[in-house]
mmCIF file of the C-alpha atoms, coordinates in Angstrom:
data_MODEL
# 
_entry.id   MODEL 
# 
loop_
_atom_site.group_PDB 
_atom_site.id 
_atom_site.type_symbol 
_atom_site.label_atom_id 
_atom_site.label_alt_id 
_atom_site.label_comp_id 
_atom_site.label_asym_id 
_atom_site.label_entity_id 
_atom_site.label_seq_id 
_atom_site.pdbx_PDB_ins_code 
_atom_site.Cartn_x 
_atom_site.Cartn_y 
_atom_site.Cartn_z 
_atom_site.occupancy 
_atom_site.B_iso_or_equiv 
_atom_site.pdbx_formal_charge 
_atom_site.auth_seq_id 
_atom_site.auth_comp_id 
_atom_site.auth_asym_id 
_atom_site.auth_atom_id 
_atom_site.pdbx_PDB_model_num 
ATOM 1   C CA . MET A 1 1   ? 83.957  -44.262 32.590 1.00 0.00 ? 1   MET A CA 1 
ATOM 2   C CA . LYS A 1 2   ? 87.191  -42.067 33.590 1.00 0.00 ? 2   LYS A CA 1 
ATOM 3   C CA . LYS A 1 3   ? 89.707  -45.159 32.890 1.00 0.00 ? 3   LYS A CA 1 
ATOM 4   C CA . ILE A 1 4   ? 87.793  -46.357 29.372 1.00 0.00 ? 4   ILE A CA 1 
ATOM 5   C CA . THR A 1 5   ? 88.019  -42.865 28.483 1.00 0.00 ? 5   THR A CA 1 
ATOM 6   C CA . ILE A 1 6   ? 91.984  -43.140 28.885 1.00 0.00 ? 6   ILE A CA 1 
ATOM 7   C CA . VAL A 1 7   ? 92.069  -46.690 27.135 1.00 0.00 ? 7   VAL A CA 1 
ATOM 8   C CA . SER A 1 8   ? 90.008  -44.867 23.747 1.00 0.00 ? 8   SER A CA 1 
ATOM 9   C CA . ILE A 1 9   ? 92.050  -41.685 24.070 1.00 0.00 ? 9   ILE A CA 1 
ATOM 10  C CA . VAL A 1 10  ? 95.203  -44.120 23.852 1.00 0.00 ? 10  VAL A CA 1 
ATOM 11  C CA . CYS A 1 11  ? 93.660  -46.143 21.076 1.00 0.00 ? 11  CYS A CA 1 
ATOM 12  C CA . ILE A 1 12  ? 92.537  -42.748 19.109 1.00 0.00 ? 12  ILE A CA 1 
ATOM 13  C CA . LEU A 1 13  ? 96.161  -41.391 19.444 1.00 0.00 ? 13  LEU A CA 1 
ATOM 14  C CA . ILE A 1 14  ? 97.564  -44.788 18.078 1.00 0.00 ? 14  ILE A CA 1 
ATOM 15  C CA . ASP A 1 15  ? 94.905  -45.145 15.147 1.00 0.00 ? 15  ASP A CA 1 
ATOM 16  C CA . GLN A 1 16  ? 95.222  -41.298 13.832 1.00 0.00 ? 16  GLN A CA 1 
ATOM 17  C CA . LEU A 1 17  ? 99.145  -41.412 14.031 1.00 0.00 ? 17  LEU A CA 1 
ATOM 18  C CA . ILE A 1 18  ? 98.794  -44.644 11.850 1.00 0.00 ? 18  ILE A CA 1 
ATOM 19  C CA . LYS A 1 19  ? 96.584  -42.931 9.213  1.00 0.00 ? 19  LYS A CA 1 
ATOM 20  C CA . ILE A 1 20  ? 99.161  -39.947 9.194  1.00 0.00 ? 20  ILE A CA 1 
ATOM 21  C CA . ILE A 1 21  ? 101.690 -42.250 8.516  1.00 0.00 ? 21  ILE A CA 1 
ATOM 22  C CA . ILE A 1 22  ? 100.061 -43.832 5.980  1.00 0.00 ? 22  ILE A CA 1 
ATOM 23  C CA . THR A 1 23  ? 98.530  -40.819 4.100  1.00 0.00 ? 23  THR A CA 1 
ATOM 24  C CA . ASN A 1 24  ? 102.265 -39.236 4.108  1.00 0.00 ? 24  ASN A CA 1 
ATOM 25  C CA . ASN A 1 25  ? 104.227 -42.159 3.245  1.00 0.00 ? 25  ASN A CA 1 
ATOM 26  C CA . ILE A 1 26  ? 102.081 -44.418 0.800  1.00 0.00 ? 26  ILE A CA 1 
ATOM 27  C CA . THR A 1 27  ? 100.269 -42.414 -2.639 1.00 0.00 ? 27  THR A CA 1 
ATOM 28  C CA . LEU A 1 28  ? 96.532  -43.031 -2.807 1.00 0.00 ? 28  LEU A CA 1 
ATOM 29  C CA . ASN A 1 29  ? 95.581  -46.043 -4.237 1.00 0.00 ? 29  ASN A CA 1 
ATOM 30  C CA . THR A 1 30  ? 98.740  -47.967 -3.631 1.00 0.00 ? 30  THR A CA 1 
ATOM 31  C CA . GLY A 1 31  ? 100.560 -50.303 -1.566 1.00 0.00 ? 31  GLY A CA 1 
ATOM 32  C CA . ILE A 1 32  ? 103.804 -51.661 -0.242 1.00 0.00 ? 32  ILE A CA 1 
ATOM 33  C CA . GLU A 1 33  ? 104.078 -55.532 -0.283 1.00 0.00 ? 33  GLU A CA 1 
ATOM 34  C CA . ILE A 1 34  ? 104.981 -56.401 3.011  1.00 0.00 ? 34  ILE A CA 1 
ATOM 35  C CA . ILE A 1 35  ? 104.441 -60.243 3.243  1.00 0.00 ? 35  ILE A CA 1 
ATOM 36  C CA . LYS A 1 36  ? 104.704 -61.689 -0.385 1.00 0.00 ? 36  LYS A CA 1 
ATOM 37  C CA . ASP A 1 37  ? 101.283 -62.212 -2.045 1.00 0.00 ? 37  ASP A CA 1 
ATOM 38  C CA . PHE A 1 38  ? 99.774  -61.983 1.411  1.00 0.00 ? 38  PHE A CA 1 
ATOM 39  C CA . PHE A 1 39  ? 99.954  -58.555 3.266  1.00 0.00 ? 39  PHE A CA 1 
ATOM 40  C CA . TYR A 1 40  ? 100.299 -54.905 2.049  1.00 0.00 ? 40  TYR A CA 1 
ATOM 41  C CA . LEU A 1 41  ? 100.338 -51.838 3.169  1.00 0.00 ? 41  LEU A CA 1 
ATOM 42  C CA . SER A 1 42  ? 97.723  -49.509 1.022  1.00 0.00 ? 42  SER A CA 1 
ATOM 43  C CA . HIS A 1 43  ? 96.183  -46.085 1.160  1.00 0.00 ? 43  HIS A CA 1 
ATOM 44  C CA . VAL A 1 44  ? 92.838  -46.303 0.504  1.00 0.00 ? 44  VAL A CA 1 
ATOM 45  C CA . ARG A 1 45  ? 89.747  -44.090 0.982  1.00 0.00 ? 45  ARG A CA 1 
ATOM 46  C CA . ASN A 1 46  ? 86.675  -45.803 2.190  1.00 0.00 ? 46  ASN A CA 1 
ATOM 47  C CA . TYR A 1 47  ? 83.418  -43.849 1.869  1.00 0.00 ? 47  TYR A CA 1 
ATOM 48  C CA . GLY A 1 48  ? 81.229  -46.259 3.421  1.00 0.00 ? 48  GLY A CA 1 
ATOM 49  C CA . ALA A 1 49  ? 81.588  -48.795 6.184  1.00 0.00 ? 49  ALA A CA 1 
ATOM 50  C CA . ALA A 1 50  ? 83.228  -52.169 6.084  1.00 0.00 ? 50  ALA A CA 1 
ATOM 51  C CA . TRP A 1 51  ? 83.065  -53.940 2.378  1.00 0.00 ? 51  TRP A CA 1 
ATOM 52  C CA . SER A 1 52  ? 82.251  -50.321 1.629  1.00 0.00 ? 52  SER A CA 1 
ATOM 53  C CA . ILE A 1 53  ? 78.572  -50.840 2.365  1.00 0.00 ? 53  ILE A CA 1 
ATOM 54  C CA . PHE A 1 54  ? 76.535  -47.683 2.642  1.00 0.00 ? 54  PHE A CA 1 
ATOM 55  C CA . THR A 1 55  ? 78.825  -45.707 0.283  1.00 0.00 ? 55  THR A CA 1 
ATOM 56  C CA . GLY A 1 56  ? 78.128  -42.222 0.065  1.00 0.00 ? 56  GLY A CA 1 
ATOM 57  C CA . SER A 1 57  ? 75.925  -42.122 3.172  1.00 0.00 ? 57  SER A CA 1 
ATOM 58  C CA . ARG A 1 58  ? 78.526  -39.817 5.087  1.00 0.00 ? 58  ARG A CA 1 
ATOM 59  C CA . ILE A 1 59  ? 75.911  -38.438 7.517  1.00 0.00 ? 59  ILE A CA 1 
ATOM 60  C CA . PHE A 1 60  ? 73.996  -41.404 8.249  1.00 0.00 ? 60  PHE A CA 1 
ATOM 61  C CA . LEU A 1 61  ? 77.251  -43.161 9.202  1.00 0.00 ? 61  LEU A CA 1 
ATOM 62  C CA . ILE A 1 62  ? 78.083  -40.592 11.673 1.00 0.00 ? 62  ILE A CA 1 
ATOM 63  C CA . ILE A 1 63  ? 74.605  -40.816 13.155 1.00 0.00 ? 63  ILE A CA 1 
ATOM 64  C CA . VAL A 1 64  ? 74.966  -44.579 13.453 1.00 0.00 ? 64  VAL A CA 1 
ATOM 65  C CA . ALA A 1 65  ? 78.549  -44.099 15.220 1.00 0.00 ? 65  ALA A CA 1 
ATOM 66  C CA . PHE A 1 66  ? 77.004  -41.370 17.584 1.00 0.00 ? 66  PHE A CA 1 
ATOM 67  C CA . VAL A 1 67  ? 73.980  -43.380 18.521 1.00 0.00 ? 67  VAL A CA 1 
ATOM 68  C CA . SER A 1 68  ? 76.307  -46.932 18.689 1.00 0.00 ? 68  SER A CA 1 
ATOM 69  C CA . LEU A 1 69  ? 78.322  -44.819 21.330 1.00 0.00 ? 69  LEU A CA 1 
ATOM 70  C CA . PHE A 1 70  ? 75.275  -43.921 23.431 1.00 0.00 ? 70  PHE A CA 1 
ATOM 71  C CA . VAL A 1 71  ? 73.366  -47.351 23.192 1.00 0.00 ? 71  VAL A CA 1 
ATOM 72  C CA . ILE A 1 72  ? 76.690  -49.102 24.492 1.00 0.00 ? 72  ILE A CA 1 
ATOM 73  C CA . TYR A 1 73  ? 76.747  -46.526 27.097 1.00 0.00 ? 73  TYR A CA 1 
ATOM 74  C CA . PHE A 1 74  ? 73.238  -46.822 28.511 1.00 0.00 ? 74  PHE A CA 1 
ATOM 75  C CA . LEU A 1 75  ? 73.072  -50.508 28.038 1.00 0.00 ? 75  LEU A CA 1 
ATOM 76  C CA . LEU A 1 76  ? 76.171  -52.018 28.589 1.00 0.00 ? 76  LEU A CA 1 
ATOM 77  C CA . ILE A 1 77  ? 78.294  -49.407 30.562 1.00 0.00 ? 77  ILE A CA 1 
ATOM 78  C CA . ARG A 1 78  ? 76.587  -47.016 32.931 1.00 0.00 ? 78  ARG A CA 1 
ATOM 79  C CA . LYS A 1 79  ? 75.373  -48.447 36.305 1.00 0.00 ? 79  LYS A CA 1 
ATOM 80  C CA . GLN A 1 80  ? 77.643  -51.636 35.741 1.00 0.00 ? 80  GLN A CA 1 
ATOM 81  C CA . GLU A 1 81  ? 80.775  -52.344 38.240 1.00 0.00 ? 81  GLU A CA 1 
ATOM 82  C CA . LEU A 1 82  ? 82.803  -52.678 35.447 1.00 0.00 ? 82  LEU A CA 1 
ATOM 83  C CA . LYS A 1 83  ? 86.652  -54.985 35.819 1.00 0.00 ? 83  LYS A CA 1 
ATOM 84  C CA . ARG A 1 84  ? 89.568  -54.044 34.105 1.00 0.00 ? 84  ARG A CA 1 
ATOM 85  C CA . PHE A 1 85  ? 88.583  -56.907 31.360 1.00 0.00 ? 85  PHE A CA 1 
ATOM 86  C CA . ASP A 1 86  ? 85.459  -54.463 30.556 1.00 0.00 ? 86  ASP A CA 1 
ATOM 87  C CA . ILE A 1 87  ? 87.146  -51.301 30.976 1.00 0.00 ? 87  ILE A CA 1 
ATOM 88  C CA . ILE A 1 88  ? 89.803  -52.668 28.365 1.00 0.00 ? 88  ILE A CA 1 
ATOM 89  C CA . CYS A 1 89  ? 87.026  -53.816 26.103 1.00 0.00 ? 89  CYS A CA 1 
ATOM 90  C CA . TYR A 1 90  ? 84.728  -51.076 26.008 1.00 0.00 ? 90  TYR A CA 1 
ATOM 91  C CA . GLY A 1 91  ? 87.836  -48.539 25.748 1.00 0.00 ? 91  GLY A CA 1 
ATOM 92  C CA . LEU A 1 92  ? 88.894  -50.525 22.626 1.00 0.00 ? 92  LEU A CA 1 
ATOM 93  C CA . LEU A 1 93  ? 85.578  -50.111 21.137 1.00 0.00 ? 93  LEU A CA 1 
ATOM 94  C CA . TYR A 1 94  ? 84.999  -46.594 21.845 1.00 0.00 ? 94  TYR A CA 1 
ATOM 95  C CA . GLY A 1 95  ? 88.549  -46.031 20.855 1.00 0.00 ? 95  GLY A CA 1 
ATOM 96  C CA . GLY A 1 96  ? 87.575  -47.794 17.466 1.00 0.00 ? 96  GLY A CA 1 
ATOM 97  C CA . ILE A 1 97  ? 84.640  -46.460 17.001 1.00 0.00 ? 97  ILE A CA 1 
ATOM 98  C CA . ILE A 1 98  ? 85.722  -42.824 17.604 1.00 0.00 ? 98  ILE A CA 1 
ATOM 99  C CA . GLY A 1 99  ? 88.769  -43.044 15.247 1.00 0.00 ? 99  GLY A CA 1 
ATOM 100 C CA . ASN A 1 100 ? 86.821  -43.793 12.420 1.00 0.00 ? 100 ASN A CA 1 
ATOM 101 C CA . LEU A 1 101 ? 84.241  -41.130 13.127 1.00 0.00 ? 101 LEU A CA 1 
ATOM 102 C CA . LEU A 1 102 ? 86.727  -38.576 13.385 1.00 0.00 ? 102 LEU A CA 1 
ATOM 103 C CA . ASP A 1 103 ? 87.948  -39.127 9.559  1.00 0.00 ? 103 ASP A CA 1 
ATOM 104 C CA . ARG A 1 104 ? 84.394  -39.272 8.863  1.00 0.00 ? 104 ARG A CA 1 
ATOM 105 C CA . ILE A 1 105 ? 83.581  -35.892 10.099 1.00 0.00 ? 105 ILE A CA 1 
ATOM 106 C CA . ILE A 1 106 ? 87.113  -34.289 9.370  1.00 0.00 ? 106 ILE A CA 1 
ATOM 107 C CA . LEU A 1 107 ? 87.954  -35.881 5.906  1.00 0.00 ? 107 LEU A CA 1 
ATOM 108 C CA . GLY A 1 108 ? 84.694  -37.316 4.654  1.00 0.00 ? 108 GLY A CA 1 
ATOM 109 C CA . TYR A 1 109 ? 86.000  -41.042 4.674  1.00 0.00 ? 109 TYR A CA 1 
ATOM 110 C CA . VAL A 1 110 ? 87.871  -43.107 6.149  1.00 0.00 ? 110 VAL A CA 1 
ATOM 111 C CA . ILE A 1 111 ? 91.484  -44.012 5.913  1.00 0.00 ? 111 ILE A CA 1 
ATOM 112 C CA . ASP A 1 112 ? 92.080  -47.888 5.288  1.00 0.00 ? 112 ASP A CA 1 
ATOM 113 C CA . TYR A 1 113 ? 95.731  -49.330 4.770  1.00 0.00 ? 113 TYR A CA 1 
ATOM 114 C CA . LEU A 1 114 ? 95.662  -52.994 6.004  1.00 0.00 ? 114 LEU A CA 1 
ATOM 115 C CA . ASP A 1 115 ? 95.512  -55.088 3.134  1.00 0.00 ? 115 ASP A CA 1 
ATOM 116 C CA . PHE A 1 116 ? 95.238  -59.172 2.854  1.00 0.00 ? 116 PHE A CA 1 
ATOM 117 C CA . ASN A 1 117 ? 95.095  -61.470 0.065  1.00 0.00 ? 117 ASN A CA 1 
ATOM 118 C CA . ILE A 1 118 ? 94.244  -64.377 1.592  1.00 0.00 ? 118 ILE A CA 1 
ATOM 119 C CA . ILE A 1 119 ? 94.137  -67.581 -1.050 1.00 0.00 ? 119 ILE A CA 1 
ATOM 120 C CA . ASN A 1 120 ? 93.630  -65.510 -3.545 1.00 0.00 ? 120 ASN A CA 1 
ATOM 121 C CA . TYR A 1 121 ? 90.780  -63.598 -1.924 1.00 0.00 ? 121 TYR A CA 1 
ATOM 122 C CA . ASN A 1 122 ? 91.651  -59.866 -1.858 1.00 0.00 ? 122 ASN A CA 1 
ATOM 123 C CA . PHE A 1 123 ? 90.084  -59.161 1.794  1.00 0.00 ? 123 PHE A CA 1 
ATOM 124 C CA . PRO A 1 124 ? 88.663  -55.806 1.779  1.00 0.00 ? 124 PRO A CA 1 
ATOM 125 C CA . VAL A 1 125 ? 91.317  -53.254 2.729  1.00 0.00 ? 125 VAL A CA 1 
ATOM 126 C CA . PHE A 1 126 ? 90.516  -52.172 6.427  1.00 0.00 ? 126 PHE A CA 1 
ATOM 127 C CA . ASN A 1 127 ? 92.437  -50.001 9.521  1.00 0.00 ? 127 ASN A CA 1 
ATOM 128 C CA . PHE A 1 128 ? 93.456  -50.197 13.335 1.00 0.00 ? 128 PHE A CA 1 
ATOM 129 C CA . ALA A 1 129 ? 89.907  -48.736 14.276 1.00 0.00 ? 129 ALA A CA 1 
ATOM 130 C CA . ASP A 1 130 ? 87.976  -51.441 12.648 1.00 0.00 ? 130 ASP A CA 1 
ATOM 131 C CA . SER A 1 131 ? 90.557  -53.964 14.443 1.00 0.00 ? 131 SER A CA 1 
ATOM 132 C CA . LEU A 1 132 ? 89.731  -52.820 17.839 1.00 0.00 ? 132 LEU A CA 1 
ATOM 133 C CA . ILE A 1 133 ? 85.990  -52.644 17.097 1.00 0.00 ? 133 ILE A CA 1 
ATOM 134 C CA . VAL A 1 134 ? 85.858  -55.994 16.199 1.00 0.00 ? 134 VAL A CA 1 
ATOM 135 C CA . ILE A 1 135 ? 88.225  -57.621 18.852 1.00 0.00 ? 135 ILE A CA 1 
ATOM 136 C CA . SER A 1 136 ? 86.404  -55.811 21.488 1.00 0.00 ? 136 SER A CA 1 
ATOM 137 C CA . VAL A 1 137 ? 82.907  -56.695 20.237 1.00 0.00 ? 137 VAL A CA 1 
ATOM 138 C CA . PHE A 1 138 ? 84.203  -60.677 20.021 1.00 0.00 ? 138 PHE A CA 1 
ATOM 139 C CA . LEU A 1 139 ? 85.443  -60.286 23.512 1.00 0.00 ? 139 LEU A CA 1 
ATOM 140 C CA . ILE A 1 140 ? 82.530  -58.948 25.074 1.00 0.00 ? 140 ILE A CA 1 
ATOM 141 C CA . ILE A 1 141 ? 80.343  -61.298 23.240 1.00 0.00 ? 141 ILE A CA 1 
ATOM 142 C CA . ILE A 1 142 ? 82.212  -64.140 24.830 1.00 0.00 ? 142 ILE A CA 1 
ATOM 143 C CA . LYS A 1 143 ? 82.231  -62.420 27.986 1.00 0.00 ? 143 LYS A CA 1 
ATOM 144 C CA . LEU A 1 144 ? 78.453  -62.171 27.719 1.00 0.00 ? 144 LEU A CA 1 
ATOM 145 C CA . LEU A 1 145 ? 77.817  -65.450 26.834 1.00 0.00 ? 145 LEU A CA 1 
ATOM 146 C CA . LYS A 1 146 ? 80.129  -66.838 29.295 1.00 0.00 ? 146 LYS A CA 1 
ATOM 147 C CA . GLU A 1 147 ? 78.117  -64.707 31.973 1.00 0.00 ? 147 GLU A CA 1 
ATOM 148 C CA . GLU A 1 148 ? 74.979  -66.055 31.357 1.00 0.00 ? 148 GLU A CA 1 
ATOM 149 C CA . LYS A 1 149 ? 76.228  -69.820 30.808 1.00 0.00 ? 149 LYS A CA 1 
ATOM 150 C CA . ASN A 1 150 ? 77.493  -69.325 34.639 1.00 0.00 ? 150 ASN A CA 1 
ATOM 151 C CA . GLY A 1 151 ? 73.935  -67.640 35.468 1.00 0.00 ? 151 GLY A CA 1 
ATOM 152 C CA . ILE A 1 152 ? 72.023  -70.628 34.127 1.00 0.00 ? 152 ILE A CA 1 
ATOM 153 C CA . SER A 1 153 ? 74.317  -73.079 36.129 1.00 0.00 ? 153 SER A CA 1 
ATOM 154 C CA . ASN A 1 154 ? 74.250  -71.455 39.301 1.00 0.00 ? 154 ASN A CA 1 
ATOM 155 C CA . ASN A 1 155 ? 70.636  -71.661 39.334 1.00 0.00 ? 155 ASN A CA 1 
# 
């Protein structure tokens, strides 16, 4: 768990640093075009979760984050012999969850800033912590599916 904690802390520090830079340099509810008609750095507040679901449910979302951290530990990490890949994946996952959790606890909302317009669809604005969560869950699912497949083929 020590190595997972180190990866998580690095992710949290990067996440919080980016959020400080965004809030200090981009006015709330405005953005800077980085790639014309495609990618913007915007400064928005998200009082909910992904796609602003559960808006106004701060306490619920804080509880869900804490429960998620415990469930991930007890079901996936504890008593497992973790390889480097696992340590990185779980570190990224914990870092992402805790990065957004800190925002919710301290600020009452999550700071989002990555803003993409994909084929005239303005994708919901998200942040580095969200990216860590999505990427790590994707990698963990692939790993679990691969292990399941290899387990079946070895029987």
